[in-house]
C-alpha positions in Angstrom: 101.9 50.1 80.4 99.9 50.1 83.7 100.0 53.7 84.9 97.4 54.0 87.7 97.7 57.8 88.3 97.5 60.0 85.2 97.2 63.6 86.3 96.9 64.7 82.7 93.4 63.3 82.7 92.4 66.4 84.7 94.0 68.7 82.1 92.6 67.2 78.9 90.0 70.0 78.2 89.4 73.6 79.0 86.1 72.6 80.8 87.9 70.1 83.1 90.8 72.5 83.7 88.3 75.2 84.8 86.5 72.7 87.0 89.6 71.6 89.0 91.2 75.1 89.2 92.3 75.6 92.8 92.8 79.4 92.8 90.5 82.0 91.3 91.1 85.7 90.8 88.2 88.1 91.1 88.0 91.8 90.5 86.9 92.1 94.1 90.4 91.1 95.2 92.0 94.3 93.9 92.8 97.7 95.3 94.1 100.2 92.7 96.8 102.7 93.9 96.2 106.1 92.4 98.4 109.2 92.3 96.9 112.7 92.8 98.6 116.0 92.0 97.7 119.7 92.0 96.1 121.5 89.1 93.2 121.1 86.7 93.0 118.7 83.7 96.5 117.5 84.5 97.5 114.0 83.3 101.2 113.2 83.8 102.5 109.8 82.9 105.0 108.2 85.3 107.9 107.5 82.9 108.9 104.3 84.7 105.3 103.0 84.9 103.8 102.9 81.4 100.1 103.5 81.5 100.1 104.9 85.0 99.4 108.6 85.5 99.5 111.3 88.1 96.1 112.9 87.9 94.5 116.2 89.0 91.4 115.7 91.1 88.9 116.3 88.2 90.6 113.6 86.0 91.0 111.3 89.0 87.2 111.3 89.6 86.7 110.3 85.9 89.3 107.5 86.3 87.5 106.2 89.4 84.2 106.2 87.5 85.8 104.0 84.8 87.2 101.6 87.4 83.9 101.4 89.3 82.2 100.5 86.0 84.7 97.6 85.7 84.1 96.4 89.3 87.1 97.9 91.0 85.8 99.7 94.0 88.7 100.2 96.4 91.4 102.8 95.8 94.6 103.7 97.7 95.4 107.4 97.3 99.0 108.8 97.2 99.8 112.5 96.8 102.5 114.1 94.5 103.2 117.4 96.2 105.6 120.2 95.2 108.7 120.7 97.4 107.2 124.0 98.6 104.5 122.1 100.5 107.0 119.8 102.3 108.6 120.4 105.6 110.5 118.6 108.4 107.3 117.7 110.3 105.0 116.9 107.3 102.5 119.4 108.5 100.7 119.4 105.1 99.7 115.8 105.8 96.9 117.0 108.2 96.0 120.3 106.5 92.2 119.9 105.9 92.4 122.3 103.0 95.3 120.5 101.4 95.2 118.5 98.2 95.1 115.1 99.7 92.3 115.5 102.2 90.2 117.5 99.7 90.6 114.5 97.3 89.4 112.1 99.9 86.3 114.2 100.6 85.6 114.6 96.9 85.9 110.9 96.1 83.6 110.0 99.0 81.1 112.7 98.0 80.8 111.5 94.4 81.2 107.8 95.1 79.9 107.1 98.6 80.0 103.3 97.9 83.7 103.0 97.1 86.3 102.3 99.7 89.0 104.9 100.0 92.3 103.7 101.5 94.7 106.4 102.7 98.5 106.3 103.1 99.8 107.1 106.6 103.5 108.0 106.3 105.5 111.2 106.3 107.6 110.7 103.2 105.3 112.3 100.6 105.1 115.4 102.8 108.6 115.4 104.3 111.4 117.7 103.2 113.8 114.9 104.2 111.9 112.2 102.1 111.8 109.8 105.1 108.9 108.1 106.8 109.8 109.6 110.2 111.1 112.8 111.8 114.8 113.1 111.2 117.3 114.4 113.8 121.1 114.2 113.3 120.6 111.6 110.6 118.5 109.3 112.7 114.8 108.5 112.2 113.0 109.1 115.4 110.3 106.6 116.3 108.0 107.9 119.0 107.8 111.6 118.0 106.9 110.4 114.5 103.8 108.6 116.0 102.3 111.9 117.0 102.5 113.2 113.4 101.1 109.9 112.1 98.2 110.2 114.6 97.3 113.7 113.4 97.5 112.5 109.8 95.3 109.4 110.4 92.7 111.4 112.3 92.5 114.1 109.6 92.1 111.3 107.0 89.3 109.7 109.0 87.5 113.0 109.3 87.7 113.5 105.6 86.0 110.1 105.0 88.7 107.5 104.7 87.5 103.9 105.2 90.8 102.2 105.6 94.1 103.7 106.7 97.4 102.2 105.6 100.3 102.9 107.9 103.3 102.3 105.5 105.9 103.9 107.7 107.2 100.9 109.7 107.6 102.8 113.0 107.3 100.5 116.0 104.0 100.7 117.9 102.2 102.7 115.3 99.2 100.4 114.8 98.3 100.5 118.5 98.8 104.3 118.6 96.7 104.9 115.5 93.9 102.6 116.8 93.8 104.5 120.0 93.7 107.9 118.2 91.0 106.8 115.9 88.9 105.2 118.6 89.2 108.3 120.9 88.1 110.4 117.9 85.0 108.2 117.5 86.2 106.5 114.3 85.8 102.9 115.5 84.7 101.8 112.0 87.8 103.0 110.2 90.0 99.9 109.5 93.8 99.6 109.6 95.5 97.8 106.8 98.9 97.5 108.4 102.0 97.3 106.3 103.2 94.5 108.6 106.1 93.1 106.6 107.4 95.9 104.5 110.9 95.2 103.1 113.7 97.6 102.2 113.3 96.8 98.5 114.8 97.9 95.2 111.3 97.4 93.7 110.0 100.7 95.0 112.0 102.9 92.5 109.2 103.8 90.1 106.9 104.7 92.9 109.4 107.2 94.3 109.6 108.7 90.8 105.8 109.0 90.8 105.7 110.9 94.0 109.2 112.6 93.9 109.5 111.1 97.4 112.9 109.5 97.5 114.9 110.0 100.7 117.2 113.1 100.5 120.0 111.1 102.2 120.7 107.5 103.3 118.2 104.7 102.9 115.3 103.2 104.8 117.0 100.2 106.2 116.7 101.2 109.9 112.9 100.9 109.7 112.0 98.8 106.6 112.8 95.1 106.9 115.9 93.2 105.6 114.9 91.1 102.6 116.9 88.2 104.0 114.6 87.8 107.0 111.3 85.8 107.3 111.0 85.0 111.0 111.2 88.8 111.7 108.0 89.1 109.6 106.2 86.9 112.1 107.3 89.3 114.9 106.1 92.4 113.1 102.8 90.7 112.1 102.2 89.4 115.7 102.7 93.0 117.1 100.4 94.5 114.5 97.8 91.8 115.2 98.0 92.4 119.0 97.8 96.2 118.4 94.5 95.9 116.5 95.3 95.7 112.8 92.4 94.6 110.6 94.5 93.4 107.7 98.2 92.4 107.5 100.1 93.4 104.4 103.3 92.1 102.8 105.2 94.5 100.5 106.6 93.8 97.9 104.6 90.7 96.7 106.4 88.7 94.0 109.8 88.3 95.6 108.0 87.7 98.9 105.5 85.0 98.1 106.9 82.9 101.0 106.2 85.7 103.4 102.6 86.0 102.2 102.2 82.3 102.8 103.9 82.5 106.2 101.5 85.2 107.4 98.5 83.4 105.9 99.4 80.2 107.7 99.9 81.9 111.0 97.2 84.7 111.3 93.4 84.5 111.0 93.2 88.0 109.5 92.8 88.9 105.8 96.3 89.0 104.2 97.0 91.8 101.7 100.0 92.0 99.3 101.3 95.0 97.4 102.3 94.2 93.9 104.6 97.2 93.8 105.7 99.6 91.1 108.9 97.8 90.2 107.0 94.6 89.7 104.6 96.4 87.4 107.4 98.2 85.5 109.4 94.9 84.8 106.4 93.2 83.2 105.5 96.4 81.2 109.1 96.9 80.0 109.5 93.3 78.9 106.2 93.3 77.2 107.0 96.6 75.3 110.2 95.0 74.1 108.3 91.9 72.9 110.2 89.7 75.3 107.1 88.2 77.0 103.3 88.3 76.7 102.4 91.1 79.0 98.8 90.1 79.6 99.6 86.5 80.5 102.5 87.5 82.7 100.3 90.0 84.5 97.5 87.4 85.2 100.1 84.7 86.2 101.7 87.1 88.6 98.4 88.1 90.2 97.3 84.5 90.4 100.6 83.6 92.1 100.1 86.3 94.7 96.6 85.0 95.4 97.7 81.4 95.4 100.4 82.2 98.0 97.6 83.4 100.4 96.7 87.0 99.7 93.0 87.8 100.0 93.6 91.4 98.9 96.0 92.6 96.2 97.1 96.2 95.8 98.2 96.4 92.1 98.6 98.9 89.3 97.3 96.2 87.1 93.8 96.3 88.7 92.0 98.1 85.9 93.7 96.1 83.1 93.1 92.8 84.9 89.5 93.8 85.6 88.9 94.1 81.9 90.2 90.6 81.2 88.2 89.1 84.1 
């Protein structure tokens, strides 16, 4: 039989397979999201995210040390706050003596070389659990920007290197860039949640922060999972408003959106491998239904192959050990 093309020739040994591998994962691709909570020596596992903990600041600093030793050097910080610290206007979000900003300062003091990414959105601090100011059941866009601006400026003053507006309010990237520049923080980058979908895959994260909306849903500001051209509109606006990175969230059900943005924008593309994606693999692995390590690495590889330069993932520490 005269078969001219035999692709299996390039798969015949591990050495050749490695040689022709098109996509490579590196520990430098990862950002690890971490959860901070009040107290001392507190380590509280997120029930729906096996192996992921809410940590008090002292233990969080130890965790960051472990990750740095493995080569993970960028962290996205999220606060778990008691209801008593939440209000309609998320005022705790820019309290310089509050848990979150104290944590940013402490991390940068102890690890000046790590990159600290901060979350800019009202929901962890809002008594309504929404990413914007609520009036008569509606999420107000423009008044919310002022709160986000105060939050971003306070985070930059505390030492944040990258701010991550995850709120999906219109115009927020341009507004935050202006606030940061006027405050003298020209070097603070914006990793915009450009295409953030109204997804079922955020459930475990909301458990971790106790930040689920108190009423309704987020469909008036997060994107419809059915839409892809709309992602180009959102990304183009964020690009024009000065974003330094464009993020797609979630990742695995939106690999086509990652590719779409990578094909159309000459900016680093980030993807958030979200809590529900982590939880599915962990749950299946715990049941013996699939090989958890292989599924983890295959998922991360798929996100990178689709075009993500940066991957926010709860697997960062575990994957770093394997890499």
